[in-house]
N, CA, C and O atoms as a CHARMM CRD file, in Angstrom:
* protein
*
  312
    1    1 MET  N    -66.24800 -88.54600 -28.06600 PROA 1      0.00000
    2    1 MET  CA   -67.64200 -88.96500 -27.81600 PROA 1      0.00000
    3    1 MET  C    -68.24500 -88.03600 -26.87100 PROA 1      0.00000
    4    1 MET  O    -67.63100 -87.71900 -25.85200 PROA 1      0.00000
    5    2 PRO  N    -69.51400 -87.53200 -27.15900 PROA 2      0.00000
    6    2 PRO  CA   -70.19900 -86.62900 -26.24700 PROA 2      0.00000
    7    2 PRO  C    -70.62100 -87.33400 -24.99400 PROA 2      0.00000
    8    2 PRO  O    -71.06500 -88.48200 -25.00200 PROA 2      0.00000
    9    3 TYR  N    -70.46400 -86.59100 -23.89500 PROA 3      0.00000
   10    3 TYR  CA   -70.93600 -87.05900 -22.57300 PROA 3      0.00000
   11    3 TYR  C    -70.08100 -88.25100 -22.11600 PROA 3      0.00000
   12    3 TYR  O    -70.53600 -89.06400 -21.31100 PROA 3      0.00000
   13    4 GLU  N    -68.84100 -88.35700 -22.62700 PROA 4      0.00000
   14    4 GLU  CA   -68.03100 -89.49100 -22.17000 PROA 4      0.00000
   15    4 GLU  C    -67.65900 -89.40800 -20.68600 PROA 4      0.00000
   16    4 GLU  O    -67.60700 -90.42700 -19.99700 PROA 4      0.00000
   17    5 GLU  N    -67.39700 -88.17700 -20.19500 PROA 5      0.00000
   18    5 GLU  CA   -67.05500 -88.06300 -18.81500 PROA 5      0.00000
   19    5 GLU  C    -68.25700 -88.40300 -17.91300 PROA 5      0.00000
   20    5 GLU  O    -68.08700 -89.02500 -16.86400 PROA 5      0.00000
   21    6 ALA  N    -69.42800 -88.00700 -18.30900 PROA 6      0.00000
   22    6 ALA  CA   -70.60800 -88.32000 -17.49100 PROA 6      0.00000
   23    6 ALA  C    -70.90900 -89.83200 -17.52100 PROA 6      0.00000
   24    6 ALA  O    -71.30200 -90.39600 -16.50000 PROA 6      0.00000
   25    7 GLN  N    -70.73300 -90.47900 -18.65500 PROA 7      0.00000
   26    7 GLN  CA   -70.92400 -91.91400 -18.76600 PROA 7      0.00000
   27    7 GLN  C    -69.92000 -92.71400 -17.89600 PROA 7      0.00000
   28    7 GLN  O    -70.25900 -93.70900 -17.25500 PROA 7      0.00000
   29    8 GLU  N    -68.70700 -92.23100 -17.91500 PROA 8      0.00000
   30    8 GLU  CA   -67.66200 -92.83000 -17.12700 PROA 8      0.00000
   31    8 GLU  C    -67.99900 -92.62600 -15.60300 PROA 8      0.00000
   32    8 GLU  O    -67.87300 -93.56700 -14.82000 PROA 8      0.00000
   33    9 TYR  N    -68.40400 -91.45900 -15.21800 PROA 9      0.00000
   34    9 TYR  CA   -68.80100 -91.17600 -13.83300 PROA 9      0.00000
   35    9 TYR  C    -69.93800 -92.12600 -13.36500 PROA 9      0.00000
   36    9 TYR  O    -69.89300 -92.69100 -12.27200 PROA 9      0.00000
   37   10 ILE  N    -70.91400 -92.26700 -14.20600 PROA 10     0.00000
   38   10 ILE  CA   -72.05700 -93.14900 -13.90300 PROA 10     0.00000
   39   10 ILE  C    -71.57100 -94.58000 -13.71400 PROA 10     0.00000
   40   10 ILE  O    -71.92000 -95.25300 -12.74500 PROA 10     0.00000
   41   11 LYS  N    -70.77800 -95.01200 -14.64100 PROA 11     0.00000
   42   11 LYS  CA   -70.27300 -96.41700 -14.62200 PROA 11     0.00000
   43   11 LYS  C    -69.45400 -96.71500 -13.35000 PROA 11     0.00000
   44   11 LYS  O    -69.52100 -97.81800 -12.80800 PROA 11     0.00000
   45   12 ASN  N    -68.68100 -95.71600 -12.88300 PROA 12     0.00000
   46   12 ASN  CA   -67.81600 -95.91800 -11.73200 PROA 12     0.00000
   47   12 ASN  C    -68.43500 -95.56500 -10.38100 PROA 12     0.00000
   48   12 ASN  O    -68.01700 -96.08600  -9.34700 PROA 12     0.00000
   49   13 ASN  N    -69.44600 -94.66700 -10.39300 PROA 13     0.00000
   50   13 ASN  CA   -69.96800 -94.16400  -9.13500 PROA 13     0.00000
   51   13 ASN  C    -71.44800 -94.46900  -8.85400 PROA 13     0.00000
   52   13 ASN  O    -71.92300 -94.31000  -7.72900 PROA 13     0.00000
   53   14 ILE  N    -72.15400 -94.90200  -9.87900 PROA 14     0.00000
   54   14 ILE  CA   -73.65700 -95.17500  -9.65500 PROA 14     0.00000
   55   14 ILE  C    -73.89400 -96.58800 -10.22900 PROA 14     0.00000
   56   14 ILE  O    -74.41800 -96.71100 -11.33600 PROA 14     0.00000
   57   15 PRO  N    -73.52000 -97.64300  -9.50500 PROA 15     0.00000
   58   15 PRO  CA   -73.67700 -98.97300 -10.03600 PROA 15     0.00000
   59   15 PRO  C    -75.15300 -99.41900 -10.19400 PROA 15     0.00000
   60   15 PRO  O    -75.46300-100.29400 -11.00300 PROA 15     0.00000
   61   16 ASP  N    -76.01400 -98.82000  -9.43300 PROA 16     0.00000
   62   16 ASP  CA   -77.46900 -99.20100  -9.55700 PROA 16     0.00000
   63   16 ASP  C    -78.22400 -98.22600 -10.39800 PROA 16     0.00000
   64   16 ASP  O    -79.43000 -98.06200 -10.21200 PROA 16     0.00000
   65   17 CYS  N    -77.57000 -97.57400 -11.31100 PROA 17     0.00000
   66   17 CYS  CA   -78.20700 -96.54400 -12.21300 PROA 17     0.00000
   67   17 CYS  C    -79.41600 -97.19600 -12.96900 PROA 17     0.00000
   68   17 CYS  O    -80.48000 -96.58200 -13.04400 PROA 17     0.00000
   69   18 LYS  N    -79.27100 -98.34800 -13.49100 PROA 18     0.00000
   70   18 LYS  CA   -80.36500 -98.99700 -14.28800 PROA 18     0.00000
   71   18 LYS  C    -81.61600 -99.18200 -13.44600 PROA 18     0.00000
   72   18 LYS  O    -82.73000 -98.85500 -13.85500 PROA 18     0.00000
   73   19 GLU  N    -81.38000 -99.74000 -12.20600 PROA 19     0.00000
   74   19 GLU  CA   -82.53500 -99.95100 -11.32500 PROA 19     0.00000
   75   19 GLU  C    -83.19600 -98.65200 -10.95300 PROA 19     0.00000
   76   19 GLU  O    -84.42500 -98.59300 -10.91300 PROA 19     0.00000
   77   20 ARG  N    -82.44300 -97.60600 -10.67700 PROA 20     0.00000
   78   20 ARG  CA   -82.94400 -96.28900 -10.31600 PROA 20     0.00000
   79   20 ARG  C    -83.82100 -95.75200 -11.44400 PROA 20     0.00000
   80   20 ARG  O    -84.92100 -95.26200 -11.18600 PROA 20     0.00000
   81   21 ILE  N    -83.34900 -95.83700 -12.69700 PROA 21     0.00000
   82   21 ILE  CA   -84.09900 -95.36900 -13.79300 PROA 21     0.00000
   83   21 ILE  C    -85.41700 -96.13300 -13.99700 PROA 21     0.00000
   84   21 ILE  O    -86.46500 -95.56500 -14.30400 PROA 21     0.00000
   85   22 GLU  N    -85.29900 -97.45300 -13.80800 PROA 22     0.00000
   86   22 GLU  CA   -86.53400 -98.25300 -13.95800 PROA 22     0.00000
   87   22 GLU  C    -87.54400 -97.89800 -12.86500 PROA 22     0.00000
   88   22 GLU  O    -88.74800 -97.93100 -13.12200 PROA 22     0.00000
   89   23 ASN  N    -87.09400 -97.56400 -11.66200 PROA 23     0.00000
   90   23 ASN  CA   -87.95700 -97.14000 -10.58400 PROA 23     0.00000
   91   23 ASN  C    -88.63200 -95.79900 -10.96000 PROA 23     0.00000
   92   23 ASN  O    -89.81600 -95.59900 -10.68900 PROA 23     0.00000
   93   24 LEU  N    -87.86000 -94.88600 -11.58600 PROA 24     0.00000
   94   24 LEU  CA   -88.38700 -93.61400 -12.01200 PROA 24     0.00000
   95   24 LEU  C    -89.53200 -93.80000 -13.05800 PROA 24     0.00000
   96   24 LEU  O    -90.53000 -93.07900 -13.03600 PROA 24     0.00000
   97   25 LEU  N    -89.35600 -94.75900 -13.94500 PROA 25     0.00000
   98   25 LEU  CA   -90.38000 -95.00800 -14.95000 PROA 25     0.00000
   99   25 LEU  C    -91.70300 -95.43600 -14.30500 PROA 25     0.00000
  100   25 LEU  O    -92.78500 -95.09000 -14.78000 PROA 25     0.00000
  101   26 VAL  N    -91.59000 -96.18600 -13.22500 PROA 26     0.00000
  102   26 VAL  CA   -92.74600 -96.64000 -12.50400 PROA 26     0.00000
  103   26 VAL  C    -93.35100 -95.48800 -11.69200 PROA 26     0.00000
  104   26 VAL  O    -94.56200 -95.27100 -11.73300 PROA 26     0.00000
  105   27 ILE  N    -92.53300 -94.77000 -10.97500 PROA 27     0.00000
  106   27 ILE  CA   -93.00400 -93.65400 -10.13100 PROA 27     0.00000
  107   27 ILE  C    -93.70200 -92.58000 -10.93800 PROA 27     0.00000
  108   27 ILE  O    -94.73200 -92.04900 -10.52200 PROA 27     0.00000
  109   28 TYR  N    -93.13300 -92.25700 -12.10700 PROA 28     0.00000
  110   28 TYR  CA   -93.79000 -91.15900 -12.92800 PROA 28     0.00000
  111   28 TYR  C    -94.79400 -91.72200 -13.93700 PROA 28     0.00000
  112   28 TYR  O    -95.16200 -91.03400 -14.88900 PROA 28     0.00000
  113   29 ASN  N    -95.23100 -92.93900 -13.74400 PROA 29     0.00000
  114   29 ASN  CA   -96.33600 -93.51200 -14.51200 PROA 29     0.00000
  115   29 ASN  C    -96.07600 -93.54100 -16.07200 PROA 29     0.00000
  116   29 ASN  O    -96.98300 -93.28800 -16.86400 PROA 29     0.00000
  117   30 TYR  N    -94.84600 -93.84900 -16.45700 PROA 30     0.00000
  118   30 TYR  CA   -94.57200 -94.00500 -17.87600 PROA 30     0.00000
  119   30 TYR  C    -95.26000 -95.30100 -18.31500 PROA 30     0.00000
  120   30 TYR  O    -95.31600 -96.26200 -17.54900 PROA 30     0.00000
  121   31 ASP  N    -95.77700 -95.32900 -19.53300 PROA 31     0.00000
  122   31 ASP  CA   -96.38700 -96.52100 -20.10300 PROA 31     0.00000
  123   31 ASP  C    -95.31900 -97.52200 -20.51800 PROA 31     0.00000
  124   31 ASP  O    -94.75100 -97.41000 -21.60400 PROA 31     0.00000
  125   32 ILE  N    -95.04400 -98.49200 -19.66600 PROA 32     0.00000
  126   32 ILE  CA   -93.99700 -99.52100 -19.97300 PROA 32     0.00000
  127   32 ILE  C    -94.62200-100.89900 -20.13000 PROA 32     0.00000
  128   32 ILE  O    -94.07500-101.92100 -19.71600 PROA 32     0.00000
  129   33 SER  N    -95.78700-100.87100 -20.74400 PROA 33     0.00000
  130   33 SER  CA   -96.56500-102.11600 -20.91200 PROA 33     0.00000
  131   33 SER  C    -95.89000-103.05600 -21.91800 PROA 33     0.00000
  132   33 SER  O    -96.10900-104.26600 -21.86300 PROA 33     0.00000
  133   34 THR  N    -95.10600-102.54400 -22.79900 PROA 34     0.00000
  134   34 THR  CA   -94.36200-103.37900 -23.77300 PROA 34     0.00000
  135   34 THR  C    -92.88500-103.13700 -23.68100 PROA 34     0.00000
  136   34 THR  O    -92.46500-102.06600 -23.24300 PROA 34     0.00000
  137   35 THR  N    -92.10200-104.07300 -24.06900 PROA 35     0.00000
  138   35 THR  CA   -90.64300-103.89400 -24.05400 PROA 35     0.00000
  139   35 THR  C    -90.20000-102.67500 -24.90400 PROA 35     0.00000
  140   35 THR  O    -89.30200-101.92400 -24.52200 PROA 35     0.00000
  141   36 ARG  N    -90.85100-102.51300 -26.04400 PROA 36     0.00000
  142   36 ARG  CA   -90.49600-101.39500 -26.90800 PROA 36     0.00000
  143   36 ARG  C    -90.72400-100.04900 -26.20800 PROA 36     0.00000
  144   36 ARG  O    -89.86700 -99.16600 -26.24800 PROA 36     0.00000
  145   37 LYS  N    -91.88500 -99.90700 -25.57000 PROA 37     0.00000
  146   37 LYS  CA   -92.20500 -98.63700 -24.86200 PROA 37     0.00000
  147   37 LYS  C    -91.25100 -98.44400 -23.67600 PROA 37     0.00000
  148   37 LYS  O    -90.77000 -97.33900 -23.42600 PROA 37     0.00000
  149   38 ARG  N    -90.98700 -99.54500 -22.94800 PROA 38     0.00000
  150   38 ARG  CA   -90.07000 -99.47000 -21.81800 PROA 38     0.00000
  151   38 ARG  C    -88.71100 -99.01100 -22.26100 PROA 38     0.00000
  152   38 ARG  O    -88.14700 -98.12000 -21.62500 PROA 38     0.00000
  153   39 ASN  N    -88.13400 -99.57600 -23.33800 PROA 39     0.00000
  154   39 ASN  CA   -86.85400 -99.23700 -23.84200 PROA 39     0.00000
  155   39 ASN  C    -86.80300 -97.75500 -24.33200 PROA 39     0.00000
  156   39 ASN  O    -85.81500 -97.04600 -24.13900 PROA 39     0.00000
  157   40 LYS  N    -87.88600 -97.34600 -24.95500 PROA 40     0.00000
  158   40 LYS  CA   -87.95400 -95.96200 -25.42500 PROA 40     0.00000
  159   40 LYS  C    -87.91100 -94.97100 -24.29700 PROA 40     0.00000
  160   40 LYS  O    -87.11800 -94.03000 -24.33900 PROA 40     0.00000
  161   41 TYR  N    -88.74600 -95.14800 -23.27800 PROA 41     0.00000
  162   41 TYR  CA   -88.74500 -94.20400 -22.16100 PROA 41     0.00000
  163   41 TYR  C    -87.46900 -94.35400 -21.28300 PROA 41     0.00000
  164   41 TYR  O    -86.98300 -93.38400 -20.70200 PROA 41     0.00000
  165   42 PHE  N    -86.96600 -95.56000 -21.21100 PROA 42     0.00000
  166   42 PHE  CA   -85.73500 -95.74400 -20.44900 PROA 42     0.00000
  167   42 PHE  C    -84.59500 -94.91600 -21.10900 PROA 42     0.00000
  168   42 PHE  O    -83.83500 -94.23100 -20.42500 PROA 42     0.00000
  169   43 GLY  N    -84.50700 -95.00000 -22.40700 PROA 43     0.00000
  170   43 GLY  CA   -83.51200 -94.28400 -23.14100 PROA 43     0.00000
  171   43 GLY  C    -83.63100 -92.74400 -22.98700 PROA 43     0.00000
  172   43 GLY  O    -82.64500 -92.02600 -22.82400 PROA 43     0.00000
  173   44 ILE  N    -84.89400 -92.29100 -23.04800 PROA 44     0.00000
  174   44 ILE  CA   -85.09800 -90.84100 -22.90500 PROA 44     0.00000
  175   44 ILE  C    -84.65700 -90.34400 -21.56500 PROA 44     0.00000
  176   44 ILE  O    -83.93300 -89.35600 -21.44900 PROA 44     0.00000
  177   45 VAL  N    -85.11600 -91.06200 -20.53100 PROA 45     0.00000
  178   45 VAL  CA   -84.80400 -90.63500 -19.13400 PROA 45     0.00000
  179   45 VAL  C    -83.29200 -90.78500 -18.87900 PROA 45     0.00000
  180   45 VAL  O    -82.69900 -89.92000 -18.23400 PROA 45     0.00000
  181   46 MET  N    -82.66500 -91.84700 -19.36400 PROA 46     0.00000
  182   46 MET  CA   -81.25600 -92.06900 -19.17300 PROA 46     0.00000
  183   46 MET  C    -80.44900 -90.90100 -19.79900 PROA 46     0.00000
  184   46 MET  O    -79.53500 -90.38100 -19.15800 PROA 46     0.00000
  185   47 TRP  N    -80.78200 -90.48200 -21.05400 PROA 47     0.00000
  186   47 TRP  CA   -80.02400 -89.43500 -21.64600 PROA 47     0.00000
  187   47 TRP  C    -80.25600 -88.08500 -21.02600 PROA 47     0.00000
  188   47 TRP  O    -79.35300 -87.24800 -21.01900 PROA 47     0.00000
  189   48 LYS  N    -81.43900 -87.84800 -20.50400 PROA 48     0.00000
  190   48 LYS  CA   -81.68100 -86.61500 -19.77400 PROA 48     0.00000
  191   48 LYS  C    -80.79800 -86.55500 -18.52000 PROA 48     0.00000
  192   48 LYS  O    -80.21200 -85.52100 -18.19900 PROA 48     0.00000
  193   49 ILE  N    -80.72300 -87.68300 -17.83000 PROA 49     0.00000
  194   49 ILE  CA   -79.84900 -87.76700 -16.58700 PROA 49     0.00000
  195   49 ILE  C    -78.40200 -87.59900 -16.94100 PROA 49     0.00000
  196   49 ILE  O    -77.67700 -86.90200 -16.23100 PROA 49     0.00000
  197   50 ILE  N    -77.94200 -88.22600 -18.03800 PROA 50     0.00000
  198   50 ILE  CA   -76.52400 -88.09100 -18.47600 PROA 50     0.00000
  199   50 ILE  C    -76.23700 -86.69500 -18.86000 PROA 50     0.00000
  200   50 ILE  O    -75.14700 -86.21000 -18.55700 PROA 50     0.00000
  201   51 LYS  N    -77.15000 -85.98400 -19.52100 PROA 51     0.00000
  202   51 LYS  CA   -76.89300 -84.57300 -19.85400 PROA 51     0.00000
  203   51 LYS  C    -76.77800 -83.70800 -18.59400 PROA 51     0.00000
  204   51 LYS  O    -75.90800 -82.84000 -18.51700 PROA 51     0.00000
  205   52 HSD  N    -77.64000 -83.93700 -17.61800 PROA 52     0.00000
  206   52 HSD  CA   -77.53100 -83.16600 -16.40000 PROA 52     0.00000
  207   52 HSD  C    -76.27800 -83.45800 -15.63400 PROA 52     0.00000
  208   52 HSD  O    -75.65200 -82.53400 -15.11500 PROA 52     0.00000
  209   53 ILE  N    -75.88600 -84.69600 -15.54100 PROA 53     0.00000
  210   53 ILE  CA   -74.66300 -85.04700 -14.84800 PROA 53     0.00000
  211   53 ILE  C    -73.44600 -84.47500 -15.56500 PROA 53     0.00000
  212   53 ILE  O    -72.50100 -84.01200 -14.92700 PROA 53     0.00000
  213   54 ASP  N    -73.47400 -84.50900 -16.86500 PROA 54     0.00000
  214   54 ASP  CA   -72.37800 -83.88900 -17.69700 PROA 54     0.00000
  215   54 ASP  C    -72.29500 -82.41300 -17.37900 PROA 54     0.00000
  216   54 ASP  O    -71.21100 -81.86800 -17.16700 PROA 54     0.00000
  217   55 TYR  N    -73.44300 -81.77700 -17.34800 PROA 55     0.00000
  218   55 TYR  CA   -73.43400 -80.30800 -17.10500 PROA 55     0.00000
  219   55 TYR  C    -72.83800 -80.04200 -15.70400 PROA 55     0.00000
  220   55 TYR  O    -72.05100 -79.11000 -15.53900 PROA 55     0.00000
  221   56 ALA  N    -73.20400 -80.84400 -14.71300 PROA 56     0.00000
  222   56 ALA  CA   -72.65800 -80.65500 -13.32700 PROA 56     0.00000
  223   56 ALA  C    -71.14900 -80.85200 -13.32200 PROA 56     0.00000
  224   56 ALA  O    -70.40600 -80.08100 -12.71500 PROA 56     0.00000
  225   57 LEU  N    -70.71600 -81.89800 -14.01000 PROA 57     0.00000
  226   57 LEU  CA   -69.26700 -82.21500 -14.01300 PROA 57     0.00000
  227   57 LEU  C    -68.46200 -81.09700 -14.70900 PROA 57     0.00000
  228   57 LEU  O    -67.37300 -80.71800 -14.27800 PROA 57     0.00000
  229   58 GLN  N    -69.06300 -80.58500 -15.82000 PROA 58     0.00000
  230   58 GLN  CA   -68.32800 -79.54300 -16.55800 PROA 58     0.00000
  231   58 GLN  C    -68.32700 -78.18300 -15.85400 PROA 58     0.00000
  232   58 GLN  O    -67.35000 -77.44000 -15.94300 PROA 58     0.00000
  233   59 SER  N    -69.37800 -77.86700 -15.18200 PROA 59     0.00000
  234   59 SER  CA   -69.49000 -76.55800 -14.55700 PROA 59     0.00000
  235   59 SER  C    -69.05700 -76.51700 -13.06100 PROA 59     0.00000
  236   59 SER  O    -68.92500 -75.44300 -12.47500 PROA 59     0.00000
  237   60 GLY  N    -68.84500 -77.69300 -12.47600 PROA 60     0.00000
  238   60 GLY  CA   -68.47000 -77.73300 -11.10500 PROA 60     0.00000
  239   60 GLY  C    -69.58100 -77.35200 -10.11800 PROA 60     0.00000
  240   60 GLY  O    -69.31500 -76.78900  -9.05600 PROA 60     0.00000
  241   61 VAL  N    -70.81900 -77.66700 -10.48300 PROA 61     0.00000
  242   61 VAL  CA   -71.92000 -77.36800  -9.61500 PROA 61     0.00000
  243   61 VAL  C    -71.83300 -78.22200  -8.28800 PROA 61     0.00000
  244   61 VAL  O    -71.68400 -79.44400  -8.31400 PROA 61     0.00000
  245   62 PRO  N    -71.93400 -77.50100  -7.15900 PROA 62     0.00000
  246   62 PRO  CA   -71.87400 -78.25700  -5.90800 PROA 62     0.00000
  247   62 PRO  C    -73.07900 -79.07900  -5.70100 PROA 62     0.00000
  248   62 PRO  O    -74.19700 -78.56600  -5.75300 PROA 62     0.00000
  249   63 VAL  N    -72.89000 -80.40700  -5.45400 PROA 63     0.00000
  250   63 VAL  CA   -73.98300 -81.35300  -5.32400 PROA 63     0.00000
  251   63 VAL  C    -74.06700 -81.86000  -3.90100 PROA 63     0.00000
  252   63 VAL  O    -73.08900 -82.37800  -3.36200 PROA 63     0.00000
  253   64 GLU  N    -75.23300 -81.71400  -3.28900 PROA 64     0.00000
  254   64 GLU  CA   -75.36400 -82.12600  -1.84000 PROA 64     0.00000
  255   64 GLU  C    -75.15100 -83.61900  -1.67800 PROA 64     0.00000
  256   64 GLU  O    -75.73500 -84.41800  -2.41000 PROA 64     0.00000
  257   65 ASN  N    -74.32900 -83.99200  -0.73700 PROA 65     0.00000
  258   65 ASN  CA   -74.04600 -85.36500  -0.34700 PROA 65     0.00000
  259   65 ASN  C    -73.34700 -86.14100  -1.50300 PROA 65     0.00000
  260   65 ASN  O    -73.26800 -87.36800  -1.45900 PROA 65     0.00000
  261   66 ASP  N    -72.84800 -85.42300  -2.52900 PROA 66     0.00000
  262   66 ASP  CA   -72.19500 -86.02100  -3.64500 PROA 66     0.00000
  263   66 ASP  C    -73.10500 -87.06000  -4.33400 PROA 66     0.00000
  264   66 ASP  O    -72.57900 -88.01900  -4.89900 PROA 66     0.00000
  265   67 ASP  N    -74.41500 -86.91700  -4.31200 PROA 67     0.00000
  266   67 ASP  CA   -75.28800 -87.85200  -4.96300 PROA 67     0.00000
  267   67 ASP  C    -75.78800 -87.20900  -6.25800 PROA 67     0.00000
  268   67 ASP  O    -76.86900 -86.62300  -6.32500 PROA 67     0.00000
  269   68 MET  N    -74.93900 -87.35100  -7.28600 PROA 68     0.00000
  270   68 MET  CA   -75.17800 -86.68700  -8.59100 PROA 68     0.00000
  271   68 MET  C    -76.43600 -87.18500  -9.24200 PROA 68     0.00000
  272   68 MET  O    -77.11800 -86.40700  -9.90800 PROA 68     0.00000
  273   69 PHE  N    -76.78700 -88.47200  -9.08000 PROA 69     0.00000
  274   69 PHE  CA   -77.97000 -89.03200  -9.69800 PROA 69     0.00000
  275   69 PHE  C    -79.21600 -88.32700  -9.18900 PROA 69     0.00000
  276   69 PHE  O    -80.04300 -87.87800  -9.98300 PROA 69     0.00000
  277   70 ASN  N    -79.36100 -88.22400  -7.84900 PROA 70     0.00000
  278   70 ASN  CA   -80.58300 -87.57600  -7.27600 PROA 70     0.00000
  279   70 ASN  C    -80.59600 -86.12100  -7.59900 PROA 70     0.00000
  280   70 ASN  O    -81.67900 -85.56600  -7.78100 PROA 70     0.00000
  281   71 TRP  N    -79.44200 -85.43800  -7.68700 PROA 71     0.00000
  282   71 TRP  CA   -79.40000 -84.05900  -8.12600 PROA 71     0.00000
  283   71 TRP  C    -79.95800 -83.91200  -9.54500 PROA 71     0.00000
  284   71 TRP  O    -80.79100 -83.04400  -9.80400 PROA 71     0.00000
  285   72 ALA  N    -79.49100 -84.77100 -10.46200 PROA 72     0.00000
  286   72 ALA  CA   -79.88600 -84.78500 -11.81900 PROA 72     0.00000
  287   72 ALA  C    -81.42000 -85.04800 -11.95400 PROA 72     0.00000
  288   72 ALA  O    -82.11300 -84.39200 -12.73200 PROA 72     0.00000
  289   73 VAL  N    -81.89200 -85.99400 -11.19700 PROA 73     0.00000
  290   73 VAL  CA   -83.35900 -86.32600 -11.25000 PROA 73     0.00000
  291   73 VAL  C    -84.16000 -85.12400 -10.71800 PROA 73     0.00000
  292   73 VAL  O    -85.20900 -84.79200 -11.27100 PROA 73     0.00000
  293   74 GLY  N    -83.68100 -84.48400  -9.66700 PROA 74     0.00000
  294   74 GLY  CA   -84.33600 -83.33500  -9.11200 PROA 74     0.00000
  295   74 GLY  C    -84.45100 -82.19200 -10.10400 PROA 74     0.00000
  296   74 GLY  O    -85.36800 -81.37700 -10.00900 PROA 74     0.00000
  297   75 ASN  N    -83.50100 -82.12300 -11.08400 PROA 75     0.00000
  298   75 ASN  CA   -83.52300 -81.05700 -11.98900 PROA 75     0.00000
  299   75 ASN  C    -84.20900 -81.39800 -13.36300 PROA 75     0.00000
  300   75 ASN  O    -84.18300 -80.60400 -14.30300 PROA 75     0.00000
  301   76 LEU  N    -84.78800 -82.55100 -13.42000 PROA 76     0.00000
  302   76 LEU  CA   -85.46600 -82.96400 -14.66600 PROA 76     0.00000
  303   76 LEU  C    -86.91100 -82.43500 -14.64000 PROA 76     0.00000
  304   76 LEU  O    -87.50400 -82.25100 -13.57700 PROA 76     0.00000
  305   77 ALA  N    -87.44100 -82.20500 -15.80700 PROA 77     0.00000
  306   77 ALA  CA   -88.82100 -81.85600 -15.97200 PROA 77     0.00000
  307   77 ALA  C    -89.58000 -83.04100 -16.51400 PROA 77     0.00000
  308   77 ALA  O    -89.47600 -83.36100 -17.69900 PROA 77     0.00000
  309   78 PHE  N    -90.36600 -83.71800 -15.63300 PROA 78     0.00000
  310   78 PHE  CA   -91.14000 -84.88700 -16.05700 PROA 78     0.00000
  311   78 PHE  C    -92.46000 -84.51300 -16.57200 PROA 78     0.00000
  312   78 PHE  O    -93.23600 -85.38100 -16.97100 PROA 78     0.00000
């Protein structure tokens, strides 16, 4: 399964990942007026973060304070 290591990392090390992503949707003014739109944008942002975390885990990128989530968000293009 692609990104399995990243998904396992998130599950074990970032328990509040869902809340953090929901906060990002609000901060970056995504249109979450309906459940369908909210789920769409949530999925897009979630997979972008998973891809960045997977890249960091595979390449051994040093992450400041071991906060992989904030590192991934900092490298996203919103």
